[in-house]
N, CA and C atoms as a LAMMPS dump frame, in Angstrom:
ITEM: TIMESTEP
0
ITEM: NUMBER OF ATOMS
249
ITEM: BOX BOUNDS ff ff ff
-5.0000000000000000e+02 5.0000000000000000e+02
-5.0000000000000000e+02 5.0000000000000000e+02
-5.0000000000000000e+02 5.0000000000000000e+02
ITEM: ATOMS id mol type element x y z
1 1 1 N 0.837 -1.176 0
2 1 2 C 0 0 0
3 1 3 C 0.89 1.25 0
4 2 1 N 0.686 2.101 -0.969
5 2 2 C 1.496 3.309 -1.082
6 2 3 C 0.906 4.409 -0.198
7 3 1 N 1.799 5.027 0.571
8 3 2 C 1.35 6.117 1.434
9 3 3 C 1.389 7.419 0.651
10 4 1 N 0.37 8.217 0.821
11 4 2 C 0.323 9.519 0.163
12 4 3 C 1.088 10.535 0.999
13 5 1 N 1.694 11.487 0.348
14 5 2 C 2.409 12.539 1.072
15 5 3 C 3.77 12.068 1.51
16 6 1 N 3.838 11.512 2.708
17 6 2 C 5.093 11.011 3.241
18 6 3 C 6.106 12.112 3.464
19 7 1 N 7.363 11.762 3.236
20 7 2 C 8.449 12.714 3.492
21 7 3 C 8.385 13.927 2.58
22 8 1 N 7.978 13.729 1.358
23 8 2 C 7.896 14.876 0.445
24 8 3 C 6.896 15.903 0.967
25 9 1 N 5.786 15.431 1.491
26 9 2 C 4.792 16.339 2.065
27 9 3 C 5.309 17.041 3.303
28 10 1 N 6.065 16.314 4.121
29 10 2 C 6.632 16.909 5.332
30 10 3 C 7.664 17.967 4.966
31 11 1 N 8.537 17.649 4.016
32 11 2 C 9.569 18.609 3.609
33 11 3 C 8.934 19.83 2.945
34 12 1 N 7.926 19.607 2.119
35 12 2 C 7.227 20.736 1.503
36 12 3 C 6.562 21.623 2.541
37 13 1 N 5.909 21.004 3.517
38 13 2 C 5.289 21.773 4.599
39 13 3 C 6.316 22.522 5.423
40 14 1 N 7.462 21.873 5.642
41 14 2 C 8.539 22.52 6.396
42 14 3 C 9.056 23.749 5.65
43 15 1 N 9.264 23.619 4.343
44 15 2 C 9.745 24.757 3.55
45 15 3 C 8.749 25.914 3.571
46 16 1 N 7.468 25.596 3.455
47 16 2 C 6.44 26.638 3.507
48 16 3 C 6.425 27.301 4.878
49 17 1 N 6.534 26.492 5.943
50 17 2 C 6.547 27.043 7.301
51 17 3 C 7.774 27.914 7.539
52 18 1 N 8.927 27.502 7.002
53 18 2 C 10.139 28.303 7.174
54 18 3 C 10.005 29.644 6.445
55 19 1 N 9.468 29.618 5.246
56 19 2 C 9.264 30.854 4.497
57 19 3 C 8.256 31.749 5.216
58 20 1 N 7.148 31.161 5.647
59 20 2 C 6.122 31.946 6.333
60 20 3 C 6.644 32.532 7.642
61 21 1 N 7.495 31.797 8.334
62 21 2 C 8.027 32.315 9.598
63 21 3 C 9.097 33.375 9.368
64 22 1 N 9.735 33.37 8.212
65 22 2 C 10.765 34.369 7.92
66 22 3 C 10.171 35.696 7.464
67 23 1 N 8.972 35.677 6.928
68 23 2 C 8.392 36.908 6.392
69 23 3 C 8.206 38.002 7.445
70 24 1 N 7.594 37.727 8.609
71 24 2 C 7.465 38.809 9.6
72 24 3 C 8.816 39.333 10.085
73 25 1 N 9.777 38.441 10.27
74 25 2 C 11.104 38.876 10.712
75 25 3 C 11.778 39.725 9.636
76 26 1 N 11.635 39.333 8.378
77 26 2 C 12.228 40.112 7.284
78 26 3 C 11.551 41.476 7.16
79 27 1 N 10.239 41.493 7.336
80 27 2 C 9.496 42.742 7.269
81 27 3 C 9.953 43.687 8.383
82 28 1 N 10.079 43.155 9.587
83 28 2 C 10.533 43.97 10.721
84 28 3 C 11.966 44.453 10.52
85 29 1 N 12.818 43.592 9.985
86 29 2 C 14.206 43.988 9.734
87 29 3 C 14.273 45.077 8.664
88 30 1 N 13.442 44.967 7.638
89 30 2 C 13.425 45.994 6.593
90 30 3 C 12.956 47.332 7.157
91 31 1 N 11.953 47.282 8.028
92 31 2 C 11.475 48.516 8.661
93 31 3 C 12.558 49.12 9.553
94 32 1 N 13.256 48.255 10.27
95 32 2 C 14.337 48.716 11.14
96 32 3 C 15.454 49.367 10.322
97 33 1 N 15.795 48.774 9.196
98 33 2 C 16.839 49.343 8.335
99 33 3 C 16.391 50.672 7.739
100 34 1 N 15.096 50.778 7.449
101 34 2 C 14.587 52.026 6.888
102 34 3 C 14.626 53.153 7.92
103 35 1 N 14.208 52.843 9.154
104 35 2 C 14.274 53.845 10.226
105 35 3 C 15.717 54.12 10.61
106 36 1 N 16.512 53.058 10.711
107 36 2 C 17.944 53.107 10.994
108 36 3 C 18.318 54.026 12.164
109 37 1 N 17.79 53.716 13.356
110 37 2 C 18.138 54.562 14.493
111 37 3 C 19.637 54.476 14.785
112 38 1 N 20.234 55.606 14.962
113 38 2 C 21.652 55.729 15.298
114 38 3 C 22.598 55.207 14.212
115 39 1 N 22.092 54.889 13.031
116 39 2 C 22.953 54.409 11.955
117 39 3 C 23.546 53.038 12.207
118 40 1 N 22.865 52.216 12.993
119 40 2 C 23.397 50.906 13.375
120 40 3 C 23.123 49.846 12.309
121 41 1 N 21.976 49.899 11.66
122 41 2 C 21.535 48.796 10.812
123 41 3 C 21.819 48.99 9.325
124 42 1 N 22.126 50.196 8.916
125 42 2 C 22.492 50.458 7.521
126 42 3 C 23.548 51.555 7.505
127 43 1 N 24.517 51.383 6.648
128 43 2 C 25.586 52.372 6.524
129 43 3 C 24.995 53.658 5.95
130 44 1 N 25.244 54.756 6.606
131 44 2 C 24.66 56.032 6.169
132 44 3 C 25.256 56.527 4.855
133 45 1 N 26.471 56.145 4.575
134 45 2 C 27.121 56.607 3.342
135 45 3 C 26.681 55.788 2.128
136 46 1 N 26.666 54.469 2.265
137 46 2 C 26.376 53.605 1.116
138 46 3 C 24.967 53.03 1.133
139 47 1 N 24.325 52.989 2.305
140 47 2 C 23.007 52.376 2.421
141 47 3 C 23.062 50.865 2.547
142 48 1 N 24.269 50.313 2.586
143 48 2 C 24.422 48.854 2.705
144 48 3 C 24.035 48.404 4.112
145 49 1 N 23.441 47.223 4.182
146 49 2 C 23.07 46.663 5.483
147 49 3 C 24.324 46.286 6.254
148 50 1 N 24.27 46.444 7.552
149 50 2 C 25.395 46.074 8.411
150 50 3 C 25.131 44.7 9.023
151 51 1 N 26.148 44.048 9.544
152 51 2 C 25.946 42.738 10.176
153 51 3 C 24.94 42.776 11.33
154 52 1 N 24.798 43.916 11.99
155 52 2 C 23.842 44.015 13.09
156 52 3 C 22.412 43.774 12.616
157 53 1 N 22.099 44.193 11.398
158 53 2 C 20.758 43.958 10.865
159 53 3 C 20.524 42.462 10.643
160 54 1 N 21.514 41.765 10.11
161 54 2 C 21.374 40.323 9.892
162 54 3 C 21.244 39.583 11.219
163 55 1 N 22.02 39.997 12.225
164 55 2 C 21.909 39.364 13.548
165 55 3 C 20.532 39.616 14.152
166 56 1 N 19.993 40.815 13.963
167 56 2 C 18.66 41.114 14.489
168 56 3 C 17.616 40.246 13.802
169 57 1 N 17.735 40.075 12.493
170 57 2 C 16.817 39.186 11.773
171 57 3 C 16.868 37.778 12.361
172 58 1 N 18.079 37.268 12.584
173 58 2 C 18.212 35.918 13.138
174 58 3 C 17.646 35.838 14.553
175 59 1 N 17.821 36.895 15.353
176 59 2 C 17.252 36.898 16.705
177 59 3 C 15.737 36.83 16.67
178 60 1 N 15.106 37.401 15.671
179 60 2 C 13.654 37.345 15.554
180 60 3 C 13.185 36.036 14.928
181 61 1 N 13.962 35.502 13.996
182 61 2 C 13.503 34.349 13.224
183 61 3 C 13.825 33.01 13.878
184 62 1 N 14.989 32.855 14.488
185 62 2 C 15.404 31.559 15.027
186 62 3 C 14.484 30.99 16.103
187 63 1 N 13.89 31.804 16.99
188 63 2 C 12.97 31.203 17.965
189 63 3 C 11.757 30.529 17.329
190 64 1 N 11.453 30.868 16.093
191 64 2 C 10.364 30.202 15.378
192 64 3 C 10.914 29.072 14.515
193 65 1 N 12.027 29.309 13.841
194 65 2 C 12.576 28.346 12.886
195 65 3 C 13.06 27.065 13.557
196 66 1 N 13.658 27.171 14.731
197 66 2 C 14.187 25.974 15.399
198 66 3 C 13.066 25.009 15.793
199 67 1 N 11.996 25.455 16.48
200 67 2 C 10.925 24.506 16.8
201 67 3 C 10.228 23.931 15.564
202 68 1 N 10.07 24.75 14.523
203 68 2 C 9.453 24.25 13.287
204 68 3 C 10.313 23.147 12.688
205 69 1 N 11.624 23.334 12.686
206 69 2 C 12.531 22.318 12.146
207 69 3 C 12.524 21.056 12.999
208 70 1 N 12.501 21.22 14.317
209 70 2 C 12.445 20.046 15.201
210 70 3 C 11.147 19.277 15.013
211 71 1 N 10.047 19.987 14.833
212 71 2 C 8.769 19.324 14.585
213 71 3 C 8.799 18.558 13.266
214 72 1 N 9.389 19.146 12.232
215 72 2 C 9.501 18.452 10.943
216 72 3 C 10.371 17.207 11.067
217 73 1 N 11.471 17.299 11.811
218 73 2 C 12.32 16.118 12.029
219 73 3 C 11.571 15.029 12.784
220 74 1 N 10.805 15.422 13.796
221 74 2 C 10.021 14.437 14.549
222 74 3 C 8.987 13.771 13.65
223 75 1 N 8.346 14.546 12.793
224 75 2 C 7.363 13.971 11.867
225 75 3 C 8.028 13.015 10.886
226 76 1 N 9.212 13.365 10.398
227 76 2 C 9.921 12.465 9.49
228 76 3 C 10.323 11.182 10.213
229 77 1 N 10.739 11.296 11.469
230 77 2 C 11.102 10.117 12.247
231 77 3 C 9.885 9.224 12.465
232 78 1 N 8.759 9.816 12.802
233 78 2 C 7.545 9.035 13.034
234 78 3 C 6.963 8.477 11.741
235 79 1 N 7.314 9.058 10.608
236 79 2 C 6.785 8.64 9.318
237 79 3 C 7.746 7.72 8.563
238 80 1 N 8.782 7.235 9.244
239 80 2 C 9.767 6.378 8.575
240 80 3 C 9.153 5.016 8.247
241 81 1 N 9.812 4.342 7.333
242 81 2 C 9.349 3.004 6.944
243 81 3 C 9.579 2.014 8.071
244 82 1 N 8.738 1.053 8.158
245 82 2 C 8.845 0.034 9.207
246 82 3 C 9.493 -1.235 8.672
247 83 1 N 10.403 -1.111 7.704
248 83 2 C 11.041 -2.288 7.086
249 83 3 C 11.762 -3.106 8.092
């Protein structure tokens, strides 16, 4: 009996969840770079993003991304073949 979905469905759902969880953090980081208080998040001369902006994005995104990834791994483990 062929199972529908399986790992491909889990990985697809994981990718969608990772993208969806990154959008609010990216939106907030873009707003922060636009406001750029004290010139910390974007270089005032070139407008290039600074490493502090990337770290802030990760601080907002990782608390969501890590549990989502762990849940996907648990689902893949529970959905393994019983050979």
